[in-house]
C-alpha positions in Angstrom: -92.8 -150.0 -103.2 -94.4 -148.4 -106.0 -94.7 -150.8 -108.7 -96.2 -153.6 -106.6 -99.5 -155.4 -107.2 -102.6 -153.3 -107.9 -106.0 -154.5 -107.0 -108.3 -155.0 -109.9 -111.9 -156.1 -110.7 -110.8 -158.1 -113.8 -110.9 -161.4 -112.1 -112.4 -164.0 -114.4 -111.2 -166.2 -117.2 -112.9 -167.0 -120.4 -114.1 -170.6 -120.1 -113.7 -170.8 -116.3 -110.7 -171.2 -114.0 -110.4 -174.9 -113.2 -107.2 -175.5 -115.1 -103.7 -175.7 -113.7 -102.0 -172.4 -114.4 -98.7 -173.0 -112.5 -96.5 -171.9 -115.3 -98.4 -168.7 -116.1 -98.5 -167.9 -112.4 -94.8 -168.4 -112.1 -94.2 -166.1 -115.1 -96.5 -163.3 -113.8 -95.1 -163.5 -110.3 -91.6 -163.4 -111.7 -92.4 -160.2 -113.5 -93.2 -158.5 -110.2 -89.7 -159.5 -109.1 -88.2 -157.9 -112.2 -90.2 -154.7 -111.7 -89.0 -154.3 -108.1 -85.4 -155.2 -108.9 -84.9 -152.8 -111.9 -86.8 -150.0 -110.1 -84.7 -150.1 -107.0 -81.4 -150.1 -109.0 -82.2 -146.4 -109.7 -81.1 -145.7 -106.0 -77.7 -147.1 -106.8 -77.5 -145.4 -110.2 -77.8 -142.0 -108.5 -74.3 -142.1 -106.8 -72.8 -143.7 -109.9 -74.0 -140.9 -112.1 -72.8 -138.4 -109.5 -69.3 -139.8 -109.8 -69.3 -140.2 -113.6 -70.7 -136.8 -114.5 -69.1 -135.0 -111.6 -72.3 -133.4 -110.3 -71.6 -131.1 -107.3 -73.4 -130.9 -104.0 -75.5 -128.2 -105.4 -76.7 -130.1 -108.4 -79.0 -132.6 -106.7 -81.9 -131.7 -109.0 -79.8 -133.1 -111.9 -79.2 -136.4 -110.0 -82.9 -136.7 -109.2 -83.8 -136.4 -112.9 -83.1 -140.2 -112.8 -86.2 -140.8 -110.7 -88.1 -138.0 -112.5 -87.5 -139.6 -115.9 -88.5 -143.1 -114.7 -91.6 -142.2 -112.6 -93.0 -139.5 -114.8 -93.5 -142.2 -117.4 -96.2 -143.8 -115.2 -98.1 -140.5 -115.2 -97.9 -140.1 -118.9 -98.3 -143.7 -120.1 -100.5 -145.6 -117.6 -103.9 -144.5 -119.0 -103.0 -144.8 -122.7 -101.3 -148.1 -121.8 -104.6 -149.3 -120.4 -106.4 -148.5 -123.7 -103.7 -150.3 -125.6 -103.9 -153.4 -123.5 -107.7 -153.4 -123.8 -107.4 -153.2 -127.6 -104.7 -155.8 -128.2 -105.3 -158.2 -125.3 -103.6 -158.8 -122.0 -101.1 -161.4 -123.3 -99.9 -159.2 -126.1 -100.0 -156.2 -123.8 -97.6 -158.0 -121.5 -95.3 -159.0 -124.3 -95.2 -155.6 -125.9 -94.6 -153.9 -122.6 -91.7 -156.2 -121.9 -90.2 -155.5 -125.3 -90.4 -151.8 -124.5 -88.6 -152.4 -121.2 -85.9 -154.3 -123.0 -85.4 -151.5 -125.6 -85.0 -149.1 -122.7 -82.4 -151.3 -121.0 -80.6 -151.8 -124.3 -80.3 -148.0 -124.6 -77.9 -148.1 -121.6 -75.4 -149.5 -124.1 -75.1 -146.4 -126.4 -75.6 -144.1 -123.3 -72.6 -145.6 -121.6 -70.5 -145.6 -124.7 -71.2 -142.0 -125.4 -71.3 -141.0 -121.7 -74.5 -139.2 -122.4 -76.6 -138.4 -119.3 -79.5 -137.3 -121.5 -79.6 -140.7 -123.2 -79.5 -142.4 -119.8 -82.6 -140.4 -118.8 -84.3 -141.3 -122.1 -83.6 -145.0 -121.5 -85.1 -144.7 -117.9 -88.2 -143.1 -119.3 -88.7 -145.9 -121.8 -88.2 -148.5 -119.1 -90.7 -146.7 -116.8 -93.2 -146.5 -119.6 -92.9 -150.2 -120.3 -93.4 -151.0 -116.6 -96.5 -148.7 -116.5 -98.1 -150.8 -119.3 -96.9 -154.0 -117.7 -98.7 -153.1 -114.5 -101.9 -152.7 -116.3 -101.6 -156.1 -118.0 -100.2 -158.4 -115.3 -102.3 -157.4 -112.2 -105.6 -158.7 -113.6 -103.9 -161.8 -115.0 -102.4 -162.8 -111.7 -105.8 -162.4 -110.0 -107.6 -164.4 -112.7 -105.2 -167.4 -112.9 -107.2 -169.6 -110.6 -110.3 -169.4 -108.4 -111.6 -166.0 -107.3 -111.2 -167.1 -103.6 -107.4 -167.5 -104.0 -106.9 -164.4 -106.2 -105.8 -162.2 -103.2 -103.1 -164.8 -102.3 -101.7 -164.8 -105.8 -101.5 -161.0 -105.7 -99.8 -161.2 -102.3 -97.3 -163.6 -103.8 -96.5 -161.0 -106.5 -96.1 -158.4 -103.8 -93.8 -160.6 -101.8 -91.5 -161.2 -104.8 -91.6 -157.5 -105.6 -90.6 -156.6 -102.0 -87.9 -159.3 -102.0 -86.4 -157.8 -105.1 -86.3 -154.3 -103.6 -84.6 -155.7 -100.6 -81.8 -157.6 -102.4 -81.5 -155.1 -105.3 -79.5 -152.5 -103.4 -77.0 -155.1 -102.1 -76.5 -156.6 -105.6 -76.4 -153.2 -107.2 -73.8 -151.9 -104.7 -71.6 -154.9 -105.3 -71.8 -154.5 -109.1 -71.8 -150.7 -109.5 -70.2 -149.3 -106.4 -67.3 -151.7 -106.3 -64.2 -150.1 -104.7 -62.0 -151.8 -107.3 -63.6 -149.8 -110.1 -62.3 -146.2 -109.9 -62.2 -144.9 -113.5 -65.3 -143.4 -115.1 -64.9 -145.6 -118.2 -64.8 -148.7 -116.1 -67.9 -147.7 -114.2 -69.7 -147.0 -117.4 -68.6 -150.4 -118.7 -70.0 -152.1 -115.6 -73.3 -150.3 -115.9 -73.4 -151.3 -119.6 -72.8 -155.0 -118.8 -75.4 -155.1 -116.0 -78.2 -153.6 -118.0 -77.4 -155.7 -121.1 -77.8 -158.8 -118.9 -81.1 -157.5 -117.6 -82.3 -156.8 -121.2 -81.3 -160.4 -122.0 -83.4 -161.7 -119.1 -86.4 -159.7 -120.3 -86.1 -161.1 -123.8 -86.0 -164.6 -122.4 -89.2 -163.9 -120.5 -90.8 -162.5 -123.7 -90.0 -165.7 -125.6 -91.4 -167.7 -122.7 -94.6 -165.7 -122.8 -94.9 -166.0 -126.6 -94.9 -169.8 -126.4 -97.1 -169.9 -123.3 -100.8 -170.6 -123.7 -102.1 -168.0 -121.4 -105.9 -168.0 -120.9 -108.0 -165.2 -122.1 -109.7 -162.9 -119.6 -113.4 -162.5 -120.0 -113.1 -158.7 -119.8 -111.3 -158.9 -123.2 -114.7 -159.7 -124.8 -116.5 -156.8 -123.2 -117.2 -153.6 -124.9 -116.2 -150.4 -123.2 -119.1 -149.1 -121.1 -119.8 -145.4 -121.4 -119.9 -144.2 -117.8 -122.1 -141.3 -116.9 -120.9 -138.5 -114.6 -117.5 -137.1 -113.7 -115.2 -139.7 -112.0 -113.7 -136.8 -109.9 -117.0 -136.2 -108.1 -115.9 -139.1 -105.8 -113.9 -137.0 -103.3 -112.4 -140.0 -101.5 -110.9 -141.1 -104.9 -109.4 -137.6 -105.5 -108.0 -137.5 -102.0 -106.7 -141.1 -102.4 -105.0 -140.3 -105.7 -103.2 -137.4 -104.1 -102.3 -139.7 -101.2 -100.7 -142.1 -103.6 -98.9 -139.2 -105.2 -97.4 -138.1 -101.9 -96.7 -141.6 -100.6 -94.8 -142.7 -103.7 -93.0 -139.3 -103.8 -91.8 -139.6 -100.2 -90.9 -143.3 -100.5 -88.9 -142.8 -103.7 -87.0 -139.6 -102.6 -85.9 -141.1 -99.3 -84.5 -144.1 -101.0 -82.9 -141.9 -103.7 -81.1 -139.6 -101.4 -79.9 -142.1 -98.8 -76.6 -142.9 -100.4 -75.6 -139.3 -101.3 -76.8 -138.1 -97.9 -74.9 -140.8 -95.9 -71.8 -139.8 -97.8 -72.1 -136.2 -96.6 -70.3 -134.6 -93.7 -73.5 -134.4 -91.7 -73.8 -138.2 -91.7 -70.1 -138.7 -91.0 -68.9 -139.4 -94.6 -70.0 -143.0 -94.7 -68.1 -144.7 -97.6 -70.2 -145.0 -100.8 -70.1 -148.8 -100.9 -71.3 -149.1 -97.3 -74.0 -146.5 -97.8 -75.2 -148.5 -100.8 -75.7 -151.7 -98.8 -77.4 -149.7 -96.0 -80.2 -148.8 -98.4 -81.2 -152.5 -98.1 -82.3 -151.8 -94.6 -84.8 -149.3 -96.0 -86.3 -151.6 -98.6 -85.8 -154.7 -96.5 -87.9 -153.0 -93.8 -90.6 -152.4 -96.4 -90.5 -156.2 -97.2 -90.9 -157.2 -93.6 -93.5 -154.5 -93.0 -95.6 -155.9 -95.9 -95.8 -159.3 -94.3 -96.5 -158.0 -90.8 -99.0 -155.4 -92.3 -100.8 -158.1 -94.3 -101.6 -159.9 -91.1 -102.3 -156.8 -89.0 -104.7 -155.3 -91.4 -106.9 -158.3 -91.2 -108.1 -157.0 -87.8 -107.2 -153.3 -88.0 -109.2 -151.0 -90.2 -107.0 -149.7 -93.1 -107.7 -146.1 -92.4 -106.5 -146.6 -88.8 -103.4 -148.5 -89.8 -102.6 -145.9 -92.4 -103.0 -143.0 -89.9 -100.7 -144.8 -87.5 -97.8 -145.5 -89.9 -98.1 -142.0 -91.4 -97.8 -140.4 -88.0 -94.8 -142.5 -87.1 -93.1 -141.8 -90.5 -93.7 -138.0 -89.9 -92.1 -138.4 -86.4 -89.1 -140.2 -87.8 -88.5 -137.7 -90.5 -88.8 -134.8 -88.0 -86.4 -136.5 -85.6 -83.9 -137.1 -88.4 -83.7 -133.3 -88.8 -82.9 -132.5 -85.2 -79.4 -131.9 -83.8 -80.1 -134.5 -81.1 -80.3 -137.3 -83.7 -77.6 -135.9 -85.9 -75.0 -135.4 -83.2 -75.4 -138.8 -81.4 -74.2 -142.0 -83.0 -75.1 -145.7 -82.9 -73.2 -148.7 -84.3 -75.1 -151.1 -86.5 -74.1 -154.1 -88.6 -74.1 -154.0 -92.4 -73.6 -156.5 -95.2 -70.0 -156.3 -96.2 -69.8 -157.5 -99.8 -67.2 -156.9 -102.5 -63.9 -157.9 -104.0 -60.4 -157.6 -102.5 -58.7 -155.4 -105.0 -55.3 -156.9 -104.3 -56.1 -160.6 -104.3 -59.1 -160.3 -106.6 -61.1 -162.5 -104.2 -64.8 -162.2 -103.3 -65.8 -161.6 -99.7 -69.2 -161.6 -97.9 -69.9 -161.1 -94.2 -71.1 -158.7 -91.6 -69.2 -155.7 -90.3 -70.1 -152.7 -88.1 -70.5 -149.1 -89.0 -71.2 -146.1 -86.8 -73.9 -143.8 -88.0 -75.9 -140.8 -86.6 -79.3 -141.8 -85.1 -80.7 -139.5 -87.8 -79.6 -142.0 -90.5 -81.3 -144.9 -88.6 -84.5 -142.9 -88.4 -84.5 -142.5 -92.2 -83.7 -146.2 -92.8 -86.5 -147.2 -90.4 -89.2 -145.4 -92.4 -89.2 -148.2 -95.1 -90.9 -150.5 -92.5 -93.8 -148.0 -92.0 -94.1 -147.2 -95.7 -94.9 -150.9 -96.3 -98.7 -150.9 -95.9 -99.3 -147.4 -97.3 -99.8 -148.5 -100.9 -102.4 -151.2 -100.3 -104.2 -149.1 -97.6 -104.5 -146.0 -99.7 -105.4 -147.9 -102.8 -108.1 -149.9 -101.1 -109.6 -146.8 -99.4 -109.4 -144.7 -102.6 -111.3 -147.0 -104.8 -113.8 -148.2 -102.2 -117.5 -148.3 -103.2 -116.9 -147.1 -106.8 -118.9 -150.0 -108.3 -118.6 -150.0 -112.1 -116.3 -146.9 -111.8 -113.6 -149.0 -110.0 -111.5 -149.7 -113.1 -111.4 -146.1 -114.1 -110.6 -145.0 -110.6 -107.8 -147.6 -110.4 -106.3 -146.1 -113.6 -106.3 -142.6 -112.0 -104.6 -144.0 -108.9 -101.9 -145.7 -110.9 -101.0 -142.5 -112.8 -100.3 -140.9 -109.4 -97.2 -143.0 -109.2 -95.8 -139.9 -111.0 -95.4 -138.5 -107.5 -92.1 -140.3 -107.5 -91.0 -138.0 -110.3 -92.2 -134.6 -109.1 -91.6 -134.9 -105.3 -88.0 -136.2 -106.0 -87.2 -133.3 -108.3 -88.7 -130.8 -105.9 -86.7 -132.1 -103.0 -83.6 -132.0 -105.2 -84.1 -128.3 -105.8 -84.7 -127.7 -102.1 -81.6 -129.7 -101.1 -79.5 -127.5 -103.4 -80.7 -124.5 -101.6 -80.8 -125.5 -97.9 -78.9 -128.8 -97.7 -80.0 -132.5 -97.4 -81.1 -132.4 -93.8 -83.8 -129.7 -94.0 -84.9 -130.7 -97.5 -86.7 -133.6 -95.8 -89.3 -131.0 -94.8 -90.8 -131.9 -98.2 -91.4 -135.5 -96.9 -93.0 -134.0 -93.7 -95.6 -132.4 -96.0 -96.2 -135.7 -97.8 -96.8 -137.6 -94.5 -99.0 -134.9 -93.1 -101.3 -135.3 -96.1 -101.3 -139.1 -95.9 -102.3 -138.7 -92.2 -105.2 -136.4 -93.3 -106.3 -139.0 -95.8 -106.3 -141.7 -93.1 -108.2 -139.6 -90.6 -110.7 -137.9 -92.8 -110.1 -137.8 -96.6 -110.9 -141.5 -97.0 -114.6 -141.0 -96.2 -116.7 -141.2 -99.3 -119.1 -138.4 -100.2 -120.7 -140.4 -103.0 -120.8 -144.1 -103.9 -121.8 -146.2 -106.8 -121.9 -149.7 -105.4 -125.6 -150.1 -105.1 -127.7 -152.5 -107.2 -128.4 -150.1 -110.0 -124.8 -148.8 -110.1 -126.1 -145.2 -109.7 -124.1 -142.5 -108.1 -125.7 -141.6 -104.7 -124.6 -139.2 -102.0 -124.0 -140.5 -98.5 
């Protein structure tokens, strides 16, 4: 998902890379898990906030302010965060960003006590801002902690942990927050409060570990900022790629965000909230499996071809989910049945079956095809930028804000025409990604020649 590893050209350590960096690698990789886990909990927060604040079926835009508040922080803070990290150093940047994340998580305490939706949104913005800065700091570190030849494998490790977190996060979040034994709003708020306080504590523990860790210094920290000539936006493939990131993150986030509330609707057969929450794990679990399969497949398949294929399939699945044929015909699938027996107060875990419209299965399947979009788009978007690569990467990261704006737009549309046809917004997103994979990825200018000059091709 958005929030996974980002490629970077900051790949060297001051004084070489022959030391054993097992502990720093474990810490940095663990941070990717934290990012994925906290981010995907937003999908479970949406139905919780719907219940607590009694939002109606025509107030989806208010619900999706959860994702807007979180992801808009990437658009606002990523570039300033990059300047901050450059100024104070990557280790301090990592520590300070985690402190910011912890502050945001701690704000869930007063927000839940006061039952203030606005304060919840502020807390999510702060957490998102902390993660934006954290992304800038930890990606180059993970690449640099070892030999350049194995940098990609460490980045893939971070990605694997990030994907694993997004797969198990909905199951854990559903058990904790959508527990059938918790019916009163005060009790739900108390559960939210407890969960996010524990997460804040974990973050502070990692901060302490980082403070006392002797992390190496990146050679880039000694370099002076180079004044780059020319307008970065003259690279059309970068501009098209940035928009592709915007639409990809927007579509991925909004599908995950609306799954629970959509599955609860009459159209989807009124799937119980707890079951709907665990079904979201199929969506993000598919993304995890797709990442591993895609990593192997893209070694032999050109990224633009792979991207075009998965964009076309995702478009088809969205389109099918909107048809009466898929809505009116059902299929029975297993789901993870996890919870507490409210009478005996005993924990249970196992598999049960649930009947769903095929339309729901179409939506859940899209996660698998989303998996390779981020690395494919990012790679194509910053290709052949030479010394402009870092600046181009920063622009691409800010486009994670698509998760904010596309979500909010679809929320408004769903309020007007219902959930089913609101997914036309996602159709537009995948059409654009298909365009980028077929044509938009082709550079009009490059800067990877010996002199680093911008030349037309």
